[in-house]
C-alpha positions in Angstrom: -0.1 -0.1 0.1 1.3 3.3 -1.2 0.3 6.6 0.6 0.8 9.7 -1.3 0.1 13.1 0.1 0.6 15.7 -2.8 -0.6 16.0 -6.3 2.8 16.0 -8.1 3.7 12.7 -6.7 0.2 11.2 -7.1 0.2 12.5 -10.7 3.6 10.9 -11.5 2.7 7.5 -10.0 -0.4 7.4 -12.0 1.4 8.4 -15.4 4.3 5.9 -14.8 1.4 3.1 -14.2 -0.4 4.1 -17.4 2.9 4.1 -19.4 3.3 0.5 -18.3 -0.2 -0.1 -19.8 -2.1 -0.3 -16.5 -5.6 1.0 -16.0 -6.6 2.9 -13.1 -9.9 2.9 -11.2 -10.5 5.4 -8.6 -12.8 6.1 -5.5 -12.9 9.5 -3.9 -13.7 9.3 -0.2 -13.7 11.6 2.8 -12.7 8.5 5.0 -14.7 7.0 7.8 -15.2 4.2 5.5 -17.9 1.7 5.4 -19.3 -1.4 3.3 -20.6 1.2 0.8 -17.1 2.7 0.2 -15.5 -0.8 0.1 -18.4 -1.8 -2.6 -16.9 1.0 -4.9 -13.3 0.0 -4.1 -13.8 -3.7 -5.0 -15.5 -2.6 -8.3 -12.5 -0.4 -9.0 -10.1 -3.3 -8.3 -12.0 -5.7 -10.5 -12.6 -3.5 -13.4 -9.0 -2.1 -13.6 -5.5 -3.2 -13.2 -4.9 -1.0 -10.2 -7.2 0.7 -7.8 -6.7 4.0 -6.0 -8.7 5.7 -3.2 -8.6 9.2 -1.8 -9.1 10.1 1.8 -9.8 13.9 2.4 -12.5 15.6 4.5 -13.1 18.7 2.2 -13.7 21.8 4.0 -15.1 23.7 0.9 -18.3 21.4 0.9 -19.3 22.3 4.5 -21.1 25.5 5.8 -19.7 27.2 9.0 -22.9 25.8 10.9 -22.3 21.9 9.4 -20.3 19.3 11.1 -16.6 19.7 9.4 -14.9 19.6 12.8 -16.9 16.7 14.1 -16.7 14.6 10.9 -15.2 11.2 11.8 -11.6 10.9 11.0 -10.3 7.2 11.2 -7.4 7.4 8.8 -5.4 4.2 10.0 -8.5 2.1 10.1 -9.4 3.5 6.5 -6.0 2.8 5.1 -6.3 -0.9 6.3 -9.8 -1.2 4.8 -8.5 0.1 1.5 -5.8 -2.4 1.4 -8.2 -5.4 2.4 -10.0 -4.8 -0.9 -7.2 -4.5 -3.2 -6.4 -0.7 -3.3 -2.7 -0.3 -4.1 -2.3 3.3 -3.4 -4.2 5.9 -1.1 -4.1 9.7 -1.9 -4.4 11.8 1.3 -3.6 15.3 0.9 -3.8 17.8 3.7 -6.1 20.9 3.6 -3.2 23.1 3.4 -1.8 21.4 0.1 -5.4 21.3 -1.3 -6.5 24.9 -0.6 -3.5 27.4 -0.2 -4.1 30.5 1.9 -4.8 32.7 -1.2 -6.9 29.8 -3.0 -9.5 31.6 -5.3 -10.7 29.0 -8.0 -14.1 27.1 -7.7 -16.1 24.9 -10.1 -19.8 25.6 -10.4 -22.0 23.2 -12.2 -25.4 24.8 -13.0 -28.8 23.1 -13.4 -28.3 19.8 -11.8 -27.0 21.2 -8.7 -29.8 23.6 -8.0 -32.4 21.5 -6.5 -32.6 18.9 -3.8 -29.5 19.1 -1.7 -28.6 22.2 -3.5 -31.6 24.2 -2.2 -30.8 23.5 1.6 -27.1 23.3 1.1 -26.2 26.0 -1.6 -22.6 25.8 -0.9 -22.3 22.3 -1.2 -22.1 21.3 -4.8 -19.5 23.9 -5.7 -17.1 22.5 -2.9 -18.0 18.8 -4.4 -17.2 19.9 -8.1 -14.2 21.8 -7.0 -12.4 19.0 -4.8 -13.4 16.3 -7.4 -11.7 18.3 -10.0 -8.6 18.7 -8.2 -8.7 14.8 -7.1 -9.0 13.9 -10.9 -6.1 16.3 -11.8 -4.0 14.4 -9.3 -5.2 10.8 -10.0 -5.4 10.5 -13.5 -7.7 7.6 -13.6 -9.6 5.6 -16.3 -12.6 5.3 -14.2 -13.9 6.8 -11.1 -16.6 5.1 -9.0 -19.3 6.8 -6.9 -22.4 5.6 -5.1 -26.1 6.1 -5.9 -26.7 7.3 -2.3 -25.3 10.6 -3.3 -27.2 10.5 -6.8 -27.5 14.2 -7.1 -23.8 14.5 -6.6 -23.3 11.6 -9.4 -25.3 13.7 -11.8 -23.4 17.0 -10.9 -19.9 15.1 -11.5 -21.1 13.4 -14.8 -22.4 16.8 -16.2 -19.1 18.4 -15.0 -17.0 15.5 -16.8 -19.2 15.8 -20.0 -19.0 19.8 -20.1 -15.2 20.1 -19.3 -14.2 17.4 -21.4 -12.5 15.3 -18.8 -11.1 12.1 -19.7 -12.5 9.8 -17.0 -15.5 7.4 -17.1 -17.8 8.0 -14.1 -19.4 4.6 -12.8 -22.5 4.8 -10.6 -22.8 1.9 -8.3 -25.9 0.8 -6.4 -26.8 2.0 -2.9 -25.4 -0.5 0.0 -27.8 -0.9 2.9 -27.7 -2.3 6.1 -29.9 -5.4 6.7 -32.8 -3.3 7.7 -32.7 -1.2 4.9 -31.0 2.0 6.1 -28.7 3.4 3.5 -25.0 3.1 4.7 -23.3 6.3 5.6 -20.4 7.6 7.6 -23.0 9.9 9.4 -25.0 6.8 10.7 -22.3 6.5 13.3 -23.7 9.9 14.8 -27.1 8.4 15.6 -28.3 7.3 18.9 -30.2 3.9 19.1 -33.7 5.8 19.0 -32.8 7.9 16.3 -31.6 5.1 14.1 -34.8 3.3 14.6 -36.6 6.4 13.4 -34.4 6.9 10.7 -35.7 3.5 9.0 -38.6 5.7 7.7 -36.5 7.0 4.9 -36.0 3.6 3.3 -39.3 2.3 4.1 -41.2 4.9 2.8 -39.2 4.8 -0.5 -39.7 1.2 -0.8 -43.4 1.5 -0.4 -43.5 4.5 -3.1 -41.4 2.3 -5.3 -44.1 -0.5 -5.0 -46.5 2.1 -6.0 -44.7 3.2 -9.1 -44.3 -0.5 -10.0 -48.0 -0.9 -9.6 -48.7 1.9 -12.2 -48.9 5.1 -10.2 -47.6 8.0 -12.2 -48.4 11.1 -10.7 -45.7 12.8 -8.9 -47.5 14.5 -6.0 -49.4 11.3 -5.1 -46.2 9.5 -4.7 -44.4 12.4 -2.9 -47.5 12.7 -0.4 -47.4 9.2 0.4 -43.4 9.3 1.1 -44.1 12.5 3.6 -46.9 10.5 5.4 -44.5 7.7 5.8 -41.8 10.1 7.3 -43.6 11.6 10.1 -41.0 10.6 12.7 -38.4 12.8 11.3 -38.0 16.5 10.2 -38.3 16.4 6.3 -35.9 18.6 4.4 -37.2 17.6 1.3 -39.1 14.9 -0.9 -38.5 15.3 -4.5 -39.4 13.3 -7.6 -37.2 14.4 -10.1 -35.8 13.4 -13.9 -32.8 11.0 -13.1 -30.8 12.9 -15.5 -31.3 16.7 -15.1 -32.5 16.5 -11.5 -35.6 18.7 -12.7 -38.9 18.2 -10.9 -41.6 16.1 -13.0 -45.3 16.2 -12.7 -45.9 12.8 -14.0 -43.5 9.7 -14.4 -43.0 9.0 -18.0 -39.2 8.5 -18.2 -36.4 7.5 -15.6 -36.8 9.1 -12.3 -35.1 9.8 -9.0 -37.2 9.8 -5.9 -35.1 11.4 -3.4 -35.3 12.4 0.3 -33.4 14.3 3.0 -34.2 14.1 6.7 -32.9 15.9 9.7 -32.5 14.1 13.1 -31.1 15.5 16.0 -27.6 14.0 15.2 -27.5 14.0 11.6 -28.9 15.0 8.2 -29.5 11.9 6.3 -30.5 11.4 2.4 -31.8 8.2 0.6 -33.3 7.6 -2.8 -34.6 5.0 -5.3 -34.5 5.1 -9.0 -37.4 4.0 -11.3 -37.7 3.5 -15.3 -41.2 3.1 -16.3 -40.1 1.6 -19.5 -37.6 -0.9 -17.5 -37.7 -4.5 -16.6 -40.2 -4.3 -13.7 -39.6 -0.7 -13.4 -37.1 -0.5 -10.8 -33.3 0.7 -11.4 -32.1 0.0 -8.0 
């Protein structure tokens, strides 16, 4: 396992590997790894000759009132977990090297970033797009792997890669869930036992709505109202039914859609989603 802490060395490592004819799969993370991250790393290792991960808690995607200082940092454990699933190099820059004191350049992706999480966290996707651009410039990968739990983030990154002609393929992988259905998240560790029980209403409401869609329901408000009714045990940030590519709200389900929720509990903000294609096999994309 090689640990690299600066962009120049990381880029040189990647270029040497690619000159040797080796393909590189990349998984960007903020650490505090769980099985969801590991599923991406396994896919990167299986789909490429070399797998690389990054561990960096990105300050530019946190607002001043959010949990940047409290975000779990478990670097040694994370590195060991990376090695266990075939990652051969970890890029672990510091905030000081990523963002110099006079740093002033940011990446903004319009349209797909403006609703859902972009509505309640307007700073978030500028920070995500900027850090992912910097990570892609350091880790010159053939493919980069992201999880569907952050579906809007995937849409933002796909659009950024397309619009800026970045030479990396974006691979979106399915959500990994706990046995009871809760979507895996580094922030789940914030939850008390009671909060975790209440948090199950997110996945339960989404699964029930998915059944409605598979049964033929196509009215967006009807679907969203049912989800809201199922989430009365938490404070709802949003319930949205949007086009799966553009992230724009839909009134009727006529093409692939994303049904996404965000909720606030006392200890954490959680997100979850399901995808649905009315023309697909059985309707479900998840």
